[in-house]
C-alpha positions as CSV (number, residue, x, y, z in Angstrom):
1,M,-20.8,65.5,16.3
2,M,-22.3,63.0,14.1
3,Q,-22.7,59.4,15.9
4,R,-21.4,56.2,14.3
5,N,-24.7,54.7,14.0
6,D,-26.2,58.2,12.4
7,A,-23.3,58.4,9.5
8,N,-24.1,54.8,8.9
9,R,-27.5,55.8,8.3
10,V,-26.6,58.5,5.8
11,V,-24.0,56.4,4.3
12,A,-27.0,53.6,3.7
13,V,-29.5,56.6,2.5
14,L,-26.7,57.6,-0.4
15,L,-26.2,54.0,-1.4
16,S,-29.7,54.1,-1.6
17,T,-30.3,56.8,-3.6
18,L,-27.5,56.3,-5.8
19,V,-29.0,52.5,-6.3
20,A,-32.4,54.2,-7.5
21,M,-31.0,56.9,-10.0
22,T,-28.9,54.1,-11.3
23,T,-31.5,52.2,-11.9
24,A,-34.0,54.5,-13.4
25,L,-31.3,55.6,-15.9
26,S,-31.2,52.2,-16.7
27,E,-35.0,51.6,-16.8
28,D,-34.9,54.8,-19.3
29,R,-32.9,53.1,-21.8
30,M,-33.9,49.9,-24.1
31,P,-32.4,46.7,-24.2
32,V,-30.5,45.5,-27.4
33,S,-32.4,44.0,-30.3
34,P,-31.9,42.0,-33.2
35,E,-32.6,45.2,-35.0
36,D,-30.3,47.6,-33.3
37,I,-27.7,44.7,-34.1
38,L,-28.4,44.9,-37.4
39,A,-27.8,48.7,-37.9
40,I,-24.4,48.8,-37.0
41,R,-22.0,50.1,-39.0
42,W,-18.6,48.1,-39.2
43,V,-15.3,49.8,-40.1
44,S,-12.0,47.7,-41.9
45,N,-9.0,47.9,-43.9
46,V,-7.8,51.1,-42.9
47,A,-4.8,52.6,-45.3
48,L,-3.1,55.0,-44.4
49,S,-1.1,57.6,-46.8
50,P,2.6,57.4,-47.1
51,D,2.8,60.9,-45.6
52,A,0.6,60.1,-42.8
53,T,-2.1,63.1,-44.5
54,Q,-5.4,60.9,-44.9
55,V,-6.1,57.3,-44.2
56,A,-8.8,55.3,-46.1
57,Y,-11.1,52.9,-45.4
58,L,-14.3,51.0,-45.9
59,I,-17.5,51.1,-43.9
60,R,-20.1,48.3,-44.2
61,E,-23.6,49.5,-43.9
62,P,-26.4,48.2,-42.8
63,A,-28.7,46.1,-45.1
64,N,-32.0,47.7,-46.7
65,V,-34.6,46.8,-43.7
66,A,-37.5,46.6,-46.3
67,D,-36.0,44.1,-48.0
68,A,-35.3,40.6,-46.1
69,K,-32.9,39.0,-48.6
70,S,-30.4,42.7,-48.6
71,E,-27.5,42.2,-48.1
72,G,-24.6,44.8,-46.5
73,Q,-22.5,46.9,-48.9
74,T,-18.9,47.9,-48.5
75,H,-18.3,51.6,-49.4
76,L,-14.7,53.4,-49.6
77,W,-14.5,56.5,-47.1
78,I,-11.6,58.9,-46.4
79,A,-10.7,61.3,-43.8
80,S,-7.9,63.5,-43.3
81,T,-5.6,62.7,-40.1
82,D,-5.6,66.5,-38.6
83,K,-9.6,66.6,-38.8
84,S,-9.0,69.4,-41.3
85,N,-11.8,68.3,-43.1
86,A,-14.6,65.9,-41.8
87,P,-14.6,62.4,-43.6
88,R,-16.0,61.6,-46.8
89,R,-17.2,58.5,-48.9
90,L,-15.4,58.2,-52.2
91,A,-15.9,56.2,-55.5
92,L,-19.5,57.3,-55.1
93,G,-20.4,54.2,-57.9
94,H,-18.9,51.7,-56.4
95,S,-21.1,49.6,-53.6
96,D,-19.0,46.6,-53.1
97,V,-15.1,47.2,-52.6
98,S,-12.2,45.9,-50.6
99,A,-8.9,46.1,-50.6
100,P,-7.9,49.8,-50.6
101,Q,-4.2,50.3,-50.8
102,W,-2.3,53.8,-51.8
103,S,0.6,54.0,-54.4
104,P,4.3,54.1,-52.9
105,D,4.2,58.2,-53.5
106,G,0.8,58.3,-51.8
107,L,-0.6,59.9,-55.4
108,R,-3.1,57.8,-56.7
109,L,-5.4,55.2,-54.4
110,A,-6.3,51.6,-55.9
111,F,-9.2,49.1,-54.8
112,L,-11.4,46.3,-55.7
113,S,-14.4,46.6,-57.0
114,K,-16.9,45.7,-59.8
115,G,-18.1,49.2,-60.6
116,N,-19.8,49.1,-63.5
117,A,-17.5,46.3,-65.2
118,K,-19.1,44.0,-67.5
119,T,-16.7,41.1,-65.9
120,R,-17.5,38.6,-63.3
121,G,-15.3,39.7,-60.7
122,K,-13.8,42.5,-59.3
123,Q,-11.4,44.7,-60.9
124,V,-8.9,47.0,-59.8
125,W,-9.4,50.7,-59.9
126,L,-7.6,53.8,-59.5
127,M,-7.9,57.3,-58.6
128,T,-7.0,60.6,-57.1
129,L,-8.3,63.0,-54.8
130,N,-8.6,66.0,-57.6
131,G,-12.3,65.3,-57.9
132,E,-11.5,62.8,-61.2
133,L,-13.8,59.3,-61.3
134,P,-12.3,56.2,-60.7
135,I,-10.4,54.3,-63.7
136,C,-10.4,50.3,-64.0
137,L,-7.4,49.1,-64.9
138,T,-7.8,45.8,-65.4
139,Q,-10.8,43.7,-67.5
140,A,-9.4,40.0,-66.2
141,P,-12.4,37.8,-67.3
142,E,-12.7,36.6,-63.9
143,G,-11.8,39.2,-61.8
144,V,-9.3,39.9,-59.8
145,A,-8.3,38.0,-56.1
146,E,-5.5,39.6,-54.9
147,Y,-3.1,43.0,-55.9
148,C,-0.2,44.8,-55.4
149,W,1.5,47.7,-55.7
150,S,5.5,47.2,-57.5
151,P,7.9,49.4,-55.1
152,D,8.4,52.0,-57.9
153,G,4.6,52.1,-58.3
154,Q,4.6,51.5,-61.6
155,E,3.2,48.3,-61.7
156,I,0.3,45.9,-59.8
157,A,1.0,42.7,-59.4
158,L,-2.1,40.9,-59.6
159,T,-3.5,37.3,-58.9
160,S,-6.8,36.2,-61.6
161,P,-8.2,32.7,-61.8
162,E,-8.6,31.1,-65.2
163,A,-12.2,31.5,-66.9
164,V,-13.9,28.3,-66.0
165,A,-16.2,27.0,-69.2
166,A,-19.6,27.4,-67.9
167,T,-21.5,24.1,-67.9
168,Q,-25.1,22.6,-67.0
169,G,-23.8,19.0,-67.3
170,P,-22.4,16.4,-64.4
171,I,-20.0,17.9,-62.1
172,E,-16.8,15.7,-61.7
173,V,-15.6,15.8,-58.5
174,D,-11.9,16.9,-58.1
175,R,-11.5,18.2,-61.5
176,H,-9.8,21.4,-61.0
177,H,-10.2,24.5,-63.0
178,G,-9.7,28.4,-62.3
179,H,-6.2,28.6,-61.0
180,H,-5.0,31.9,-59.8
181,R,-2.0,32.7,-62.2
182,L,-0.3,35.8,-62.0
183,W,-0.3,39.0,-64.0
184,V,1.5,42.2,-64.1
185,V,-0.4,45.2,-65.1
186,R,1.6,48.6,-66.2
187,I,0.2,51.4,-65.0
188,A,0.7,53.7,-67.7
189,D,-1.0,51.8,-70.7
190,R,-3.0,49.0,-68.8
191,T,-0.9,46.4,-70.5
192,M,-0.9,43.0,-68.9
193,H,2.0,40.8,-68.9
194,R,1.5,36.8,-67.5
195,V,4.0,35.6,-65.2
196,T,3.3,31.9,-63.8
197,E,1.1,29.7,-66.0
198,P,-2.2,28.2,-65.9
199,D,-0.7,24.6,-63.6
200,K,0.1,26.7,-60.7
201,H,-2.6,28.2,-58.3
202,V,-0.7,31.0,-56.9
203,T,-2.1,33.5,-54.0
204,G,-0.2,35.8,-51.6
205,T,1.9,37.5,-53.9
206,I,4.7,40.2,-52.7
207,W,7.0,42.4,-55.1
208,S,11.0,41.4,-53.9
209,P,12.5,45.7,-53.2
210,N,14.2,45.3,-56.3
211,G,10.8,44.3,-58.3
212,V,13.0,41.2,-60.5
213,D,11.2,38.8,-58.2
214,F,8.0,37.5,-56.5
215,A,7.9,35.7,-53.0
216,A,4.4,34.2,-53.3
217,V,2.2,31.0,-51.9
218,L,2.4,28.1,-54.6
219,S,-0.5,25.1,-54.3
220,P,-1.0,22.3,-56.9
221,S,-4.8,23.7,-57.5
222,N,-7.4,25.9,-56.0
223,D,-9.1,22.9,-54.3
224,M,-9.3,24.1,-50.4
225,D,-7.6,20.7,-49.4
226,E,-5.0,21.0,-51.5
227,V,-4.3,24.6,-50.8
228,D,-3.7,24.0,-47.1
229,A,-2.0,21.0,-47.2
230,D,0.5,21.4,-49.8
231,S,1.0,25.1,-50.1
232,K,5.1,26.8,-50.3
233,L,6.4,29.4,-50.4
234,V,8.3,30.1,-53.2
235,M,10.2,33.2,-55.1
236,I,9.6,33.4,-58.8
237,D,11.2,35.1,-61.4
238,R,8.9,37.8,-62.3
239,T,9.7,37.7,-66.1
240,T,10.0,33.9,-66.6
241,G,7.3,32.8,-63.9
242,T,10.0,29.8,-63.2
243,V,10.5,29.0,-59.2
244,K,13.7,29.9,-58.4
245,R,13.8,28.7,-55.0
246,T,11.4,26.9,-52.6
247,L,11.9,28.9,-49.3
248,S,8.7,26.8,-46.8
249,D,6.7,23.7,-47.2
250,K,5.3,24.7,-44.2
251,V,3.5,28.1,-44.8
252,N,0.1,28.8,-43.5
253,S,-2.2,29.4,-47.0
254,W,-4.4,31.3,-45.4
255,M,-2.1,34.1,-43.9
256,R,-1.6,36.6,-46.3
257,G,0.5,39.2,-44.8
258,N,4.0,38.2,-45.9
259,S,6.3,40.5,-45.9
260,W,10.1,41.6,-47.1
261,S,12.4,43.2,-46.0
262,P,13.9,46.9,-47.7
263,D,17.2,45.5,-48.1
264,G,16.3,42.2,-49.8
265,T,17.6,39.9,-47.4
266,T,14.7,38.4,-45.5
267,I,10.8,37.2,-45.8
268,A,8.6,37.5,-43.2
269,F,6.3,34.9,-43.1
270,F,3.9,32.4,-40.9
271,E,4.8,28.7,-40.8
272,Y,3.1,25.7,-39.2
273,T,4.4,24.5,-35.9
274,G,5.2,20.8,-35.9
275,T,2.0,19.4,-35.5
276,T,0.8,21.4,-38.7
277,F,-2.1,23.0,-36.0
278,A,-0.9,26.2,-34.8
279,C,1.5,28.2,-36.3
280,R,4.2,30.8,-35.7
281,L,6.4,33.7,-36.9
282,A,9.4,32.8,-39.5
283,L,11.9,34.9,-40.7
284,V,13.5,33.2,-44.4
285,N,16.9,34.0,-45.8
286,A,15.6,34.9,-49.5
287,T,18.8,33.6,-50.8
288,N,19.5,30.8,-49.2
289,G,16.5,29.4,-47.2
290,E,17.8,29.3,-43.8
291,R,14.8,29.6,-41.3
292,R,14.4,31.3,-38.0
293,Y,11.6,31.8,-35.6
294,L,10.3,35.6,-33.3
295,L,8.8,35.3,-30.7
296,G,9.1,31.6,-29.5
297,D,8.7,32.1,-26.2
298,Y,5.6,35.0,-26.2
299,Q,2.3,34.2,-24.4
300,G,0.5,35.3,-27.1
301,T,-0.3,34.6,-30.5
302,P,1.0,36.6,-33.8
303,E,-1.6,36.9,-36.6
304,D,-1.9,38.6,-39.7
305,Y,-5.8,38.2,-40.0
306,F,-6.3,42.4,-39.4
307,A,-3.2,43.6,-40.5
308,P,0.1,42.5,-43.1
309,L,3.1,42.8,-41.1
310,K,5.4,45.5,-42.4
311,W,9.1,46.4,-41.9
312,T,10.6,49.4,-41.0
313,N,12.9,51.2,-43.8
314,D,16.3,50.0,-41.8
315,S,14.9,46.3,-42.1
316,R,15.4,45.7,-38.3
317,Y,11.9,46.1,-36.9
318,L,8.6,44.6,-38.2
319,F,5.7,45.7,-36.9
320,V,3.1,42.6,-35.4
321,S,-0.2,42.4,-35.0
322,A,-0.6,39.7,-32.0
323,I,-3.5,38.3,-29.8
324,E,-2.5,38.6,-25.6
325,G,-5.1,37.2,-23.6
326,T,-8.5,38.4,-25.0
327,R,-6.6,41.8,-26.4
328,S,-5.4,42.3,-29.7
329,R,-2.1,44.6,-30.0
330,L,0.1,45.9,-32.2
331,L,4.0,44.7,-31.7
332,R,7.5,46.8,-32.7
333,V,9.4,43.7,-32.8
334,D,13.4,43.8,-32.9
335,T,14.4,41.0,-35.5
336,T,18.1,41.3,-34.1
337,N,17.1,39.4,-30.5
338,G,13.4,38.7,-30.8
339,S,12.7,41.6,-28.2
340,F,9.5,43.9,-28.5
341,Q,7.1,47.0,-28.1
342,R,4.1,47.1,-27.4
343,L,2.5,50.1,-29.4
344,T,-1.4,50.5,-28.8
345,E,-1.7,50.0,-25.0
346,S,-4.2,53.1,-24.9
347,M,-6.5,51.0,-27.0
348,T,-8.6,47.9,-26.1
349,N,-7.8,46.1,-29.4
350,C,-6.4,47.1,-32.1
351,W,-7.6,45.7,-35.5
352,S,-7.2,46.8,-38.8
353,S,-3.7,49.1,-38.9
354,S,-1.6,50.9,-41.0
355,L,1.4,52.7,-41.3
356,S,2.6,55.8,-42.7
357,A,6.1,55.4,-44.5
358,D,8.2,56.7,-42.2
359,C,6.5,54.3,-39.5
360,Q,6.2,57.1,-37.1
361,T,2.0,57.4,-37.6
362,I,-0.4,54.5,-37.3
363,A,-4.0,54.5,-38.4
364,V,-6.1,51.6,-36.5
365,S,-9.3,50.6,-36.3
366,A,-10.3,50.3,-32.3
367,D,-13.2,48.9,-30.4
368,D,-13.9,48.4,-26.8
369,G,-16.9,46.3,-24.6
370,S,-19.5,49.4,-25.9
371,S,-19.0,50.3,-28.9
372,P,-18.0,48.4,-32.4
373,A,-14.1,49.7,-34.1
374,D,-13.9,53.3,-35.2
375,V,-10.7,54.9,-36.8
376,F,-8.1,56.4,-34.8
377,I,-4.6,57.9,-35.6
378,L,-1.4,57.2,-33.4
379,K,1.8,59.2,-33.0
380,A,4.7,58.1,-30.8
381,G,4.0,60.3,-27.4
382,Q,0.4,61.7,-27.9
383,E,-3.2,60.9,-27.1
384,P,-4.7,58.8,-30.0
385,T,-7.1,61.1,-32.4
386,R,-10.6,59.7,-33.4
387,L,-11.9,60.2,-36.6
388,T,-15.2,58.6,-36.4
389,D,-18.0,58.2,-34.6
390,L,-19.5,55.4,-36.6
391,N,-22.5,53.7,-33.7
392,S,-23.0,56.9,-31.4
393,R,-26.5,55.9,-30.7
394,L,-25.7,52.5,-29.0
395,S,-25.0,54.5,-26.1
396,T,-28.6,55.4,-25.8
397,L,-29.2,51.2,-25.2
398,R,-29.0,49.1,-22.0
399,L,-26.0,47.5,-23.0
400,G,-24.1,45.1,-20.1
401,K,-20.5,45.3,-18.7
402,V,-17.8,43.8,-20.6
403,S,-14.6,42.8,-18.6
404,E,-11.8,40.1,-18.6
405,I,-11.8,36.9,-16.5
406,R,-9.6,34.5,-15.5
407,W,-9.8,30.9,-13.9
408,T,-7.3,27.8,-13.2
409,S,-7.7,24.7,-14.9
410,R,-8.5,22.0,-12.3
411,R,-6.9,19.7,-14.4
412,D,-3.3,21.0,-15.0
413,G,-3.6,24.4,-13.3
414,K,-3.3,26.2,-17.0
415,T,-4.7,29.7,-16.8
416,I,-8.0,30.2,-19.1
417,Y,-9.1,33.7,-20.2
418,G,-12.2,34.6,-21.1
419,V,-14.6,37.7,-21.4
420,L,-17.5,37.8,-18.8
421,I,-20.9,40.5,-20.0
422,T,-23.2,41.3,-17.2
423,P,-26.4,43.3,-17.3
424,D,-26.2,47.0,-16.5
425,D,-28.2,46.5,-13.7
426,F,-26.2,43.5,-12.2
427,V,-25.8,43.1,-8.3
428,P,-22.8,41.4,-6.8
429,G,-24.0,38.2,-4.7
430,K,-27.3,38.1,-6.7
431,P,-27.1,35.3,-9.4
432,R,-28.2,35.6,-12.7
433,K,-29.6,33.6,-15.3
434,T,-26.1,32.6,-17.6
435,I,-25.5,32.1,-21.1
436,V,-22.0,30.4,-22.2
437,Q,-21.4,31.0,-26.1
438,L,-18.5,28.7,-27.6
439,H,-16.7,30.4,-30.1
440,G,-15.7,28.9,-33.6
441,G,-12.3,27.7,-35.1
442,V,-11.3,25.3,-33.1
443,Q,-8.1,28.4,-33.3
444,W,-10.3,31.6,-32.5
445,L,-11.2,33.4,-29.5
446,W,-13.7,35.6,-27.8
447,F,-12.2,39.5,-27.4
448,N,-12.2,41.9,-24.7
449,G,-14.3,44.4,-26.8
450,W,-17.4,44.7,-28.7
451,A,-19.7,41.3,-28.6
452,G,-22.5,42.0,-31.6
453,D,-23.5,40.5,-34.3
454,W,-25.9,38.0,-35.4
455,D,-23.8,34.8,-34.5
456,E,-22.6,37.0,-31.1
457,W,-24.8,37.3,-29.0
458,G,-23.2,38.8,-25.7
459,Q,-23.9,42.4,-25.7
460,M,-28.2,41.3,-27.2
461,L,-28.1,38.7,-24.4
462,A,-26.7,40.9,-21.2
463,S,-29.3,43.6,-21.9
464,H,-32.0,41.1,-21.6
465,G,-30.8,40.3,-18.1
466,Y,-28.1,37.3,-19.2
467,V,-24.9,37.2,-17.4
468,V,-22.9,35.8,-20.5
469,L,-19.8,33.8,-20.1
470,L,-17.4,33.6,-23.5
471,P,-14.3,31.7,-23.0
472,N,-11.4,30.8,-24.2
473,P,-10.6,27.0,-23.4
474,R,-7.3,25.5,-24.7
475,G,-7.3,25.5,-28.4
476,S,-8.0,29.5,-28.6
477,L,-5.8,32.3,-29.6
478,G,-4.3,34.6,-27.4
479,Q,-1.2,32.4,-25.3
480,G,1.3,31.2,-27.5
481,W,1.2,28.8,-30.3
482,D,1.5,25.7,-27.8
483,F,-1.6,26.4,-26.0
484,S,-3.4,26.2,-29.6
485,D,-1.9,23.0,-29.7
486,M,-3.7,21.5,-26.7
487,A,-6.6,21.1,-29.1
488,Y,-4.8,18.7,-30.8
489,R,-6.8,15.4,-31.2
490,D,-8.9,16.8,-28.4
491,W,-12.0,18.4,-29.4
492,G,-15.2,18.7,-26.5
493,G,-11.9,17.0,-24.0
494,G,-10.1,19.8,-22.3
495,D,-11.6,22.5,-24.0
496,F,-14.8,21.0,-22.3
497,H,-13.4,21.0,-18.7
498,D,-12.0,24.6,-19.2
499,V,-15.5,25.8,-19.9
500,M,-17.2,23.9,-16.7
501,D,-14.2,25.3,-14.8
502,G,-15.2,28.5,-15.7
503,I,-18.7,28.3,-14.9
504,D,-17.7,26.7,-11.5
505,L,-15.6,30.0,-10.6
506,L,-19.1,32.1,-11.7
507,V,-21.1,29.8,-9.5
508,E,-18.6,30.2,-6.7
509,Q,-18.8,34.1,-7.0
510,R,-22.5,34.1,-7.0
511,I,-22.6,35.7,-10.5
512,A,-24.2,32.5,-12.2
513,D,-27.6,30.7,-10.8
514,P,-26.3,27.2,-11.4
515,D,-30.1,25.7,-11.9
516,R,-30.3,28.6,-15.0
517,L,-27.5,27.8,-17.5
518,G,-27.6,27.8,-20.8
519,V,-24.8,26.7,-23.5
520,G,-24.9,27.5,-27.3
521,G,-22.0,28.4,-30.5
522,W,-21.7,28.4,-33.9
523,S,-19.3,26.5,-36.2
524,Y,-16.8,24.3,-33.8
525,G,-19.0,26.1,-31.0
526,G,-21.9,24.7,-32.4
527,I,-20.1,21.1,-32.3
528,L,-18.6,22.1,-28.6
529,S,-22.0,23.1,-27.2
530,A,-23.5,19.8,-28.2
531,S,-20.2,17.7,-26.7
532,A,-21.3,19.6,-23.8
533,T,-24.8,18.4,-23.2
534,T,-23.7,14.6,-23.5
535,Q,-21.1,15.1,-20.6
536,T,-23.3,17.1,-18.1
537,N,-26.7,17.9,-17.9
538,R,-26.3,20.9,-15.9
539,F,-27.1,23.3,-19.5
540,K,-31.5,23.4,-19.0
541,A,-30.9,24.7,-22.9
542,A,-28.6,24.5,-25.7
543,I,-28.6,25.7,-29.0
544,V,-26.1,24.1,-31.6
545,G,-25.5,26.1,-35.1
546,A,-23.4,24.9,-37.6
547,S,-22.4,22.0,-35.9
548,S,-20.8,18.7,-37.2
549,P,-21.6,16.3,-34.1
550,D,-20.6,13.3,-36.3
551,L,-16.5,13.8,-35.9
552,S,-16.5,10.0,-37.5
553,T,-17.3,11.3,-41.2
554,V,-17.1,15.2,-41.5
555,A,-13.9,14.6,-43.5
556,L,-14.8,12.6,-45.3
557,T,-17.9,14.8,-46.5
558,A,-17.2,18.7,-46.2
559,G,-16.1,20.4,-48.8
560,A,-12.5,20.4,-47.7
561,S,-11.2,17.9,-44.8
562,T,-7.8,19.0,-44.1
563,I,-8.8,21.0,-41.3
564,M,-9.6,17.9,-40.0
565,R,-6.1,15.9,-41.1
566,R,-4.4,18.2,-39.1
567,H,-6.0,17.9,-36.2
568,F,-6.6,14.6,-36.0
569,G,-4.1,12.6,-38.6
570,M,-5.1,10.6,-41.6
571,D,-5.2,7.1,-39.3
572,A,-8.7,8.9,-37.7
573,I,-9.8,10.2,-40.8
574,L,-10.0,6.8,-42.2
575,G,-11.4,4.8,-39.3
576,R,-8.0,3.1,-38.7
577,D,-8.8,3.9,-34.8
578,D,-12.1,4.9,-32.9
579,L,-10.5,8.6,-32.2
580,L,-13.6,10.4,-33.7
581,F,-16.1,8.1,-33.0
582,R,-15.0,8.4,-29.5
583,L,-15.0,12.4,-29.5
584,S,-18.1,12.6,-31.9
585,P,-21.0,14.0,-29.8
586,L,-23.1,11.5,-31.6
587,A,-22.0,8.3,-30.1
588,R,-22.9,9.8,-26.5
589,V,-26.3,11.3,-27.5
590,D,-28.0,9.0,-25.5
591,Q,-26.6,11.3,-23.1
592,C,-27.9,14.3,-23.4
593,K,-31.4,15.9,-21.9
594,T,-30.5,19.2,-23.2
595,P,-33.2,21.0,-24.6
596,T,-32.1,22.1,-27.9
597,L,-32.7,24.0,-30.5
598,V,-30.6,22.9,-33.7
599,L,-29.8,25.8,-36.2
600,H,-28.4,24.8,-39.7
601,C,-28.1,26.5,-43.4
602,E,-28.9,24.5,-46.3
603,K,-25.6,25.1,-48.5
604,D,-23.3,24.9,-45.8
605,D,-20.2,23.1,-47.5
606,V,-18.2,23.4,-44.1
607,C,-20.3,21.2,-41.8
608,P,-22.5,19.4,-44.3
609,I,-26.5,19.9,-43.2
610,Y,-27.0,16.0,-42.2
611,H,-24.7,16.8,-39.1
612,G,-27.6,19.5,-38.1
613,R,-30.3,16.9,-39.4
614,A,-29.1,13.9,-37.5
615,W,-28.1,15.6,-33.8
616,Y,-31.9,16.9,-34.3
617,R,-33.3,13.5,-35.1
618,S,-31.2,11.9,-32.5
619,L,-32.4,14.2,-30.0
620,K,-35.9,14.0,-31.5
621,L,-36.4,10.0,-30.8
622,R,-35.3,9.7,-27.5
623,G,-38.1,12.2,-26.5
624,V,-35.7,15.3,-25.9
625,D,-37.7,19.1,-26.4
626,S,-35.9,20.1,-29.7
627,Q,-36.8,22.0,-32.4
628,M,-34.6,22.4,-35.7
629,V,-34.1,25.6,-38.2
630,I,-33.2,25.3,-42.0
631,Y,-32.0,28.2,-43.3
632,P,-32.8,28.4,-47.4
633,G,-29.5,29.0,-49.8
634,A,-27.3,29.6,-47.4
635,G,-23.8,28.4,-46.8
636,H,-21.7,28.4,-43.3
637,V,-22.1,32.2,-42.8
638,L,-25.7,34.2,-43.0
639,S,-25.4,37.3,-45.2
640,E,-29.4,38.0,-45.4
641,R,-31.1,40.5,-43.4
642,G,-33.6,38.9,-42.9
643,Q,-32.1,35.1,-41.9
644,Q,-30.1,37.3,-39.6
645,L,-32.9,38.5,-37.6
646,D,-34.8,35.2,-37.3
647,L,-31.9,33.5,-36.1
648,M,-31.2,36.2,-33.4
649,R,-35.1,36.5,-32.3
650,R,-34.8,32.5,-32.2
651,V,-31.7,32.5,-30.0
652,L,-34.0,34.9,-27.4
653,T,-36.6,33.2,-27.8
654,W,-35.0,30.0,-26.6
655,Y,-33.3,30.9,-23.6
656,D,-36.4,33.0,-22.4
657,E,-38.5,30.0,-22.7
658,H,-36.3,27.7,-21.1
659,L,-34.5,29.6,-18.4
660,G,-36.6,32.4,-17.7
661,N,-37.7,36.4,-18.8
662,E,-37.0,39.2,-16.1
663,R,-37.4,42.0,-18.4
């Protein structure tokens, strides 16, 4: 009989062999490069036909590798849900497609595209699937912003900007032009009927089930501040364009997934909470304006970023996209009592989703930690059917392991969620250099899914030997509206401490090397990164991207101030108290000793470039190791391939130079 010591030696040999084999397999794979990230194909906007036989969707293809100024192009695709036919591309002459929508009878597919139209913006195009070429339904001089089918499928309602005379002369600030007017176009003869006058700015339009009225979001102008601050949900007479009644004066104008119940009694939409900061799911009576709220105690965040709200035919159940912790879900909510059922438990994340007419079949785009989203079909009682495999080459790369992580705030006991990505050769108990990437927002989050884009560095860094922590501190989505509200008037306060508690956990568990910590982020992630380096010297390298470290002036210098007003109040914006000065990283820049790479875009109207310059100059004059890179012509988001490639390369180089390059 084998002795215990002999058995232990055998186990040790087997484990050693297994580790050696795993290491050998890992070494055969290449790390994720910036070029690999830019070669990803992205799927979005799934649209299931009413009879559930076909699903249309969009694929954003990579930019031209030979042209640094090129951008990705979005094409329209279709697939049979039973896989009887391979996916194929539609509308071959269209390279910037958006918003595919089936007609109620499922015989036609509409989409937005410039196509070969000689107008300034996109138009509504219609096509059947019998081989005929798409036809252009509209000729709006300034293009079509949004559209939706009438309940009977005979008309389409659309919003289109008013024409603005071209001028090279002086620009009059706050002189508003180009309000979006509401129109109806008849399919049979393409005639257009004007619904609203040019003094109204209309967005987020939906038809009443009987086709007599519209529910729409109405604001005084197209100015971003007024759209965000003064929008109302109203009912509009489709014949006269008059406003019949106001249904809510706290509607979130940026959420466009509003939905009218088939029985005509109720409209579902998203309304700001009492702080006008976070949002909640509301139901309003279409006749008397009485409101009630669903999922009030739900420890997640209902939203319509990825999928519109959808009623069942009996007007009882509402399908709602939601975020729980670090995962995106689809819920079926009983509107009579608020109970709900999770429908996508088998998926890590459910992004864009679309339901059949009978709500028995769901098409979704879904991802996980090893791959961006693909298209799936879900039916009750059946395993999901996968229709696409858009990025199979990623399986040949050295990907990190992605997992949800949570910890407890040492200040108030709140549970904080985050995502942890470890290198493929990570050995427990052997701390590694660690990067904390902070998300934008404030109200946004990191998902327990694919983490790889020009501004999402998780997989790229992990494949180069870094542990990556993606924290969702207070203010983030995923834990209810009250958790989002906790960042109110407290940027760089409680959220900073939540982040540091997460780092402490990784150090205690011997995952993160406390002597090789880095931090970075874009937009609010850049602001919080700058703030963090003024409150601790634990970070050996920082990347501050598209940030506004001077909070006391950003509301008065950016293109829109409403977000700051919602977060801090008018007194703070106008300097009647010193809150914003006290929270500004720039006011504490003397405390920053962290080597910092400042990245900014020349034409950024969200976080004006002077903020990036001020942070860089302040560090430079104080002798802090710092660099600044400006991307010419770019706004708040980089879109050109060459600029995205440059940014990711600089991210890797900066962290490697200051934290060490192990591979």
